[in-house]
C-alpha positions in Angstrom: 91.1 18.4 113.5 94.7 17.7 112.6 94.6 20.1 109.7 93.8 23.0 112.0 96.8 22.4 114.3 99.9 24.6 113.9 102.8 23.0 112.0 106.3 23.0 113.5 107.8 23.3 110.1 105.4 26.2 109.2 106.0 28.0 112.4 109.8 27.6 112.1 109.7 28.8 108.5 107.6 31.9 109.5 109.9 32.6 112.4 112.9 32.4 110.1 111.4 34.6 107.5 110.3 37.2 110.0 113.6 37.1 111.8 115.6 37.3 108.6 113.5 40.2 107.3 113.7 42.0 110.6 117.4 41.4 110.9 117.8 42.6 107.2 115.9 45.8 108.0 118.0 46.4 111.1 121.3 45.7 109.3 120.2 47.8 106.3 119.3 50.7 108.5 122.6 50.4 110.4 124.6 50.0 107.2 122.7 52.8 105.6 123.5 55.1 108.5 127.2 54.2 108.3 127.3 54.4 104.5 125.5 57.8 104.6 128.0 59.1 107.1 131.0 57.7 105.2 129.6 59.0 101.8 129.1 62.5 103.3 132.6 62.4 104.8 134.1 61.2 101.6 132.3 63.9 99.6 133.3 66.6 102.1 136.9 65.4 101.9 136.7 65.6 98.1 135.1 69.1 98.4 137.9 70.2 100.7 140.7 68.8 98.5 139.1 70.5 95.5 139.0 73.8 97.2 142.7 73.4 98.1 143.6 72.6 94.5 141.5 75.4 93.0 142.9 77.8 95.6 146.5 76.9 94.8 145.8 77.4 91.0 144.2 80.7 91.6 147.0 82.0 93.8 149.6 80.9 91.3 148.4 83.4 88.7 145.6 85.4 90.3 146.7 88.9 88.9 146.8 87.8 85.3 143.5 85.9 85.6 141.8 88.9 87.0 143.3 91.1 84.3 142.3 88.6 81.6 138.9 87.4 82.8 137.9 90.2 85.2 135.5 91.8 82.8 133.2 88.8 82.6 134.3 87.1 85.8 133.7 83.7 84.4 136.4 81.1 83.7 135.8 79.5 80.3 135.3 75.8 79.9 134.2 73.3 77.3 130.7 71.8 77.4 130.5 69.4 80.4 128.3 68.6 83.4 129.9 70.6 86.2 129.8 68.6 89.4 131.7 71.2 91.4 131.5 75.0 91.1 133.6 77.6 92.7 133.5 81.3 93.3 136.2 83.8 94.3 134.4 86.4 96.4 135.5 89.8 97.6 133.9 89.9 101.0 134.5 93.6 101.5 132.6 94.4 98.4 130.3 91.4 98.6 130.8 90.6 94.9 132.1 87.6 92.9 135.5 88.3 91.3 135.9 85.0 89.4 133.7 81.9 89.1 133.3 78.7 87.2 131.0 78.8 84.2 128.0 77.3 86.1 128.5 79.0 89.4 125.9 81.7 90.3 126.8 85.3 89.8 125.9 86.2 93.4 127.9 84.9 96.4 126.8 81.4 97.5 126.8 82.5 101.2 125.4 85.7 102.6 128.2 86.0 105.2 131.8 85.2 105.1 132.3 81.6 106.1 135.5 79.5 106.3 135.0 75.8 106.4 131.9 73.8 105.6 128.5 75.3 105.3 125.2 74.7 103.5 123.7 77.2 101.0 120.1 76.1 101.6 119.4 72.6 100.2 121.0 73.4 96.8 124.7 73.5 97.7 127.2 72.1 100.1 129.9 74.7 100.4 133.5 74.8 101.6 135.0 78.2 102.2 138.8 78.6 101.9 140.6 81.8 103.0 143.4 82.6 100.5 146.8 83.4 102.1 147.7 87.0 101.6 144.2 87.9 100.4 142.4 88.9 103.7 139.2 90.1 102.0 138.9 87.3 99.5 137.4 83.8 100.1 137.2 80.9 97.7 134.0 79.0 97.9 133.9 75.5 96.3 130.4 73.9 96.2 128.9 70.6 95.3 125.3 70.2 94.1 123.0 68.8 96.8 121.1 66.7 94.3 124.4 65.0 93.4 125.1 64.2 97.0 121.6 62.9 97.5 121.9 60.7 94.4 125.2 59.3 95.8 123.5 58.5 99.1 120.5 56.9 97.4 122.7 54.7 95.2 124.7 53.6 98.1 121.5 52.9 100.0 120.0 50.9 97.1 123.0 48.8 96.7 123.2 48.2 100.4 119.5 47.3 100.7 119.7 45.1 97.6 122.7 43.2 98.9 121.1 42.8 102.3 117.8 41.6 100.7 119.7 39.0 98.5 121.7 37.8 101.4 118.5 37.6 103.5 116.6 35.6 100.9 119.5 33.2 100.4 119.7 32.8 104.1 115.9 32.1 104.4 116.1 29.5 101.5 119.1 27.8 103.1 117.6 27.8 106.6 114.3 26.5 105.4 116.1 23.7 103.5 118.1 23.0 106.6 115.0 22.9 108.8 113.3 20.6 106.4 116.3 18.3 106.5 116.4 18.3 110.3 112.7 17.6 110.6 113.0 14.5 108.5 114.3 12.8 111.6 111.0 13.7 113.4 109.0 12.5 110.4 111.0 9.2 110.3 110.4 8.8 114.0 106.6 9.4 113.5 106.5 6.8 110.7 108.4 4.3 112.9 106.0 4.9 115.8 103.0 4.4 113.5 104.3 1.0 112.4 105.6 0.1 115.9 103.9 -2.9 117.6 105.0 -3.1 121.2 103.7 -6.7 121.5 105.3 -8.0 118.4 108.4 -5.8 118.2 109.1 -5.4 121.9 111.5 -2.5 121.9 112.4 -2.7 118.2 111.7 1.0 117.6 114.5 2.4 115.4 117.2 4.4 117.2 116.7 8.2 117.3 118.6 10.1 114.7 118.8 13.3 116.8 119.7 13.9 120.4 116.4 15.7 121.1 114.4 12.5 120.0 116.3 10.2 122.4 114.0 10.9 125.4 110.9 10.7 123.2 112.0 7.3 121.9 112.8 6.1 125.4 109.3 7.2 126.6 107.5 5.5 123.7 109.5 2.3 124.2 108.8 2.3 127.9 105.1 3.0 127.3 105.0 0.3 124.7 106.6 -2.2 127.1 104.1 -1.4 129.8 101.2 -1.8 127.3 102.6 -5.0 126.0 103.0 -6.5 129.4 99.5 -5.5 130.4 98.1 -6.9 127.1 100.0 -10.1 127.5 98.8 -10.4 131.1 95.2 -9.9 130.0 95.5 -12.4 127.2 97.1 -14.9 129.5 94.3 -14.4 132.1 91.6 -14.7 129.5 93.2 -17.8 128.0 93.6 -19.4 131.5 90.1 -18.4 132.5 88.6 -19.8 129.3 90.5 -23.1 129.7 89.4 -23.2 133.3 85.8 -22.7 132.3 85.6 -25.0 129.3 85.9 -28.3 131.2 83.3 -27.4 133.9 81.0 -26.1 131.2 81.3 -29.3 129.3 80.5 -31.2 132.5 77.5 -29.0 133.2 76.2 -29.6 129.6 76.6 -33.3 130.0 74.7 -33.3 133.4 72.0 -31.2 131.8 71.7 -33.7 129.0 71.2 -36.5 131.5 68.7 -34.4 133.5 66.7 -33.7 130.4 66.3 -37.4 129.9 65.1 -38.1 133.4 63.3 -35.0 134.4 59.5 -34.6 134.5 57.9 -33.0 131.4 57.1 -29.8 133.3 60.8 -29.1 134.0 62.0 -29.9 130.5 61.6 -26.4 129.0 63.5 -24.8 131.9 66.4 -27.3 131.6 66.4 -26.8 127.9 66.8 -23.1 128.3 69.6 -23.6 130.8 71.4 -25.9 128.4 71.1 -23.4 125.6 72.6 -20.8 127.9 75.4 -23.2 128.8 76.1 -23.9 125.1 76.1 -20.1 124.4 78.7 -19.7 127.2 80.7 -22.5 125.7 80.7 -20.7 122.3 81.9 -17.5 124.0 84.7 -19.4 125.7 85.7 -21.1 122.5 85.8 -17.7 120.8 87.9 -16.2 123.6 90.4 -19.1 123.3 90.7 -18.5 119.6 91.1 -14.7 119.9 93.5 -14.6 122.8 95.8 -17.5 121.9 99.4 -16.8 122.6 100.5 -15.4 119.2 97.3 -13.3 118.7 98.4 -13.0 115.0 96.3 -14.4 112.2 97.7 -17.5 110.5 95.9 -17.2 107.2 94.8 -20.2 105.1 92.7 -20.7 102.0 89.2 -21.4 103.4 85.9 -22.6 102.0 83.0 -20.9 103.9 80.7 -23.8 103.5 83.1 -26.3 105.1 83.9 -23.7 107.8 80.4 -23.4 109.1 79.2 -27.0 108.6 79.8 -28.0 112.2 78.8 -24.7 114.0 76.7 -25.7 117.0 73.4 -24.0 116.3 70.8 -26.8 115.9 67.9 -24.4 116.4 69.0 -22.2 113.4 68.9 -22.8 109.7 72.3 -21.7 108.4 72.8 -21.5 104.6 75.9 -20.6 102.6 75.2 -18.9 99.2 77.5 -17.3 96.6 80.6 -18.1 98.6 84.1 -17.6 97.0 87.2 -19.1 98.6 89.0 -16.6 100.9 92.2 -16.3 102.9 91.8 -15.9 106.7 92.7 -17.5 110.0 90.2 -20.3 110.4 90.1 -20.2 114.3 89.7 -16.4 114.4 87.1 -16.4 111.7 85.1 -19.2 113.4 85.2 -17.2 116.6 83.8 -14.1 114.9 81.1 -16.2 113.1 80.1 -18.0 116.4 79.5 -14.7 118.1 77.7 -13.0 115.2 75.4 -16.0 114.7 74.8 -16.2 118.4 73.8 -12.6 118.4 71.3 -13.4 115.6 69.9 -16.3 117.6 69.4 -14.1 120.7 67.5 -11.6 118.6 64.9 -14.0 117.4 66.5 -15.1 114.1 65.5 -18.5 112.6 67.4 -18.3 109.4 71.0 -17.1 108.8 72.5 -16.7 105.3 76.3 -16.5 104.9 78.2 -15.4 101.7 81.6 -14.2 100.7 82.8 -12.1 97.9 86.0 -10.3 96.8 86.6 -7.0 98.6 87.2 -3.6 97.1 91.0 -3.9 97.3 93.2 -6.7 96.0 93.7 -9.5 98.5 90.6 -8.7 100.5 87.3 -10.5 101.0 83.9 -9.6 102.5 82.0 -12.1 104.6 78.3 -11.3 104.9 76.1 -12.5 107.7 72.4 -11.9 107.1 69.6 -12.9 109.5 65.8 -12.5 109.8 65.8 -11.5 113.5 64.2 -8.4 115.0 66.9 -6.1 113.7 67.5 -2.6 115.1 66.4 1.0 114.6 68.6 3.1 112.3 69.7 5.4 115.1 70.9 2.3 117.1 72.7 0.9 114.1 74.5 4.2 113.5 75.5 4.5 117.2 76.8 0.9 117.2 78.8 1.5 113.9 80.4 4.6 115.4 81.3 2.7 118.5 82.9 0.0 116.3 84.8 2.5 114.2 86.2 4.3 117.2 86.7 1.0 119.2 84.6 2.3 122.1 83.6 -1.2 122.9 82.1 -0.2 126.2 79.2 1.3 124.2 78.4 -2.1 122.6 75.7 -4.3 124.1 77.7 -7.5 124.2 80.8 -9.4 123.2 79.7 -10.4 119.7 80.4 -7.2 117.7 83.5 -6.5 119.8 85.0 -9.9 119.1 84.1 -9.7 115.4 85.7 -6.3 115.1 88.9 -7.5 116.8 89.1 -10.5 114.5 88.5 -8.2 111.5 91.2 -5.7 112.7 93.6 -8.6 113.2 93.1 -9.2 109.5 93.6 -5.5 108.7 89.9 -5.2 108.0 86.7 -4.0 109.8 83.1 -4.6 110.5 80.2 -2.8 108.9 76.5 -2.9 109.9 74.6 -2.7 106.6 71.4 -0.6 106.6 68.4 -2.9 106.1 64.7 -2.6 106.8 64.3 -5.9 108.6 66.6 -8.3 110.2 70.3 -7.6 110.4 73.3 -7.7 108.0 76.8 -7.6 109.2 79.8 -7.5 106.8 83.2 -8.5 108.0 86.2 -7.6 105.8 89.4 -9.5 106.0 92.7 -9.1 104.2 95.5 -11.5 103.7 98.9 -10.3 104.9 101.2 -8.5 102.5 104.6 -10.1 102.0 107.2 -7.4 101.4 110.1 -8.3 99.1 113.3 -6.3 98.5 
């Protein structure tokens, strides 16, 4: 089923979404790694610079600070959220001489360390040896939670920006794909309306380079089909013309033979003449169906006048409840000839014809009902399926095939109506639509 087939647009959209998301994740991971490294480097640089500043301030007036604050060892400060803490540690005594008001009273590091170090997960520490103070080290530390928060914010902003860019890219790409696929949709619509016999290479030019070979292949295929169909029509028309005159001569000779023959031979000659007339009707139908234009030339028709001169003397043909309709008279007569001939061959004695407006505007339904032997329901359903799918090789003769081709030439169809006895065939025809700008 067509609905179960994968869609090019859907597959491209899925591929775009998956690719964009995957690319966004890769870019986010890469940028996150770079940002994390740069944030850590920036924070470490800030920590280093802070240690240099604090160290310079301490060295400028270290004796007086120790004399003034040495008892408590804590530098006073107003209420604030201290992002950086510092300690001045006497490593020989392993004690804190001075510290900021939120720094711990114990040394941050168990051993003397100059440069960067981690005091567990709580602190990132930079140790600075003070000039002229061999036993003293200044430790400046930054809260690990603060560093983690800085990394997380940088990651969130990076991921958010990547997601927004990715979604915008997906939306833009999907719109672009949809616009590009309109050329394929337009080509499909043009191919659906393309008639290689009538239009002969008039398929619109391809709007994309990739569609050029497809259009060329379709035009080439259409040309080959048109030439084959024209050849078949020409052959059929010539064959029908070639048969019509000899058949008329045979019918005339049989008429003379019936007058002069013994009574015992009359039934055989009569059956032969009926077969000849049936063949004449088939030839007439073929000539109507396969004339050079093969397009319906619709006229307003009266069904009663149309069937008055149909050559079926052994049948009773009545027209009831007929409304005027629009159709090609030659093609419609060809269809009726074959359908009525089918009825005669299946034992019918009476045929009723009627016409009524169809379900849609500008359409009509011609109904042919006979009292012949009819057909089983299973056979009727099989024949209807063959008609609907144009598998004409499954039909028992020319009648239904020719009727269906006439109906299709009028943008209609043939329907075998379920009935308990006899047979009812409904042939739908539509008059052509005239498009105005």
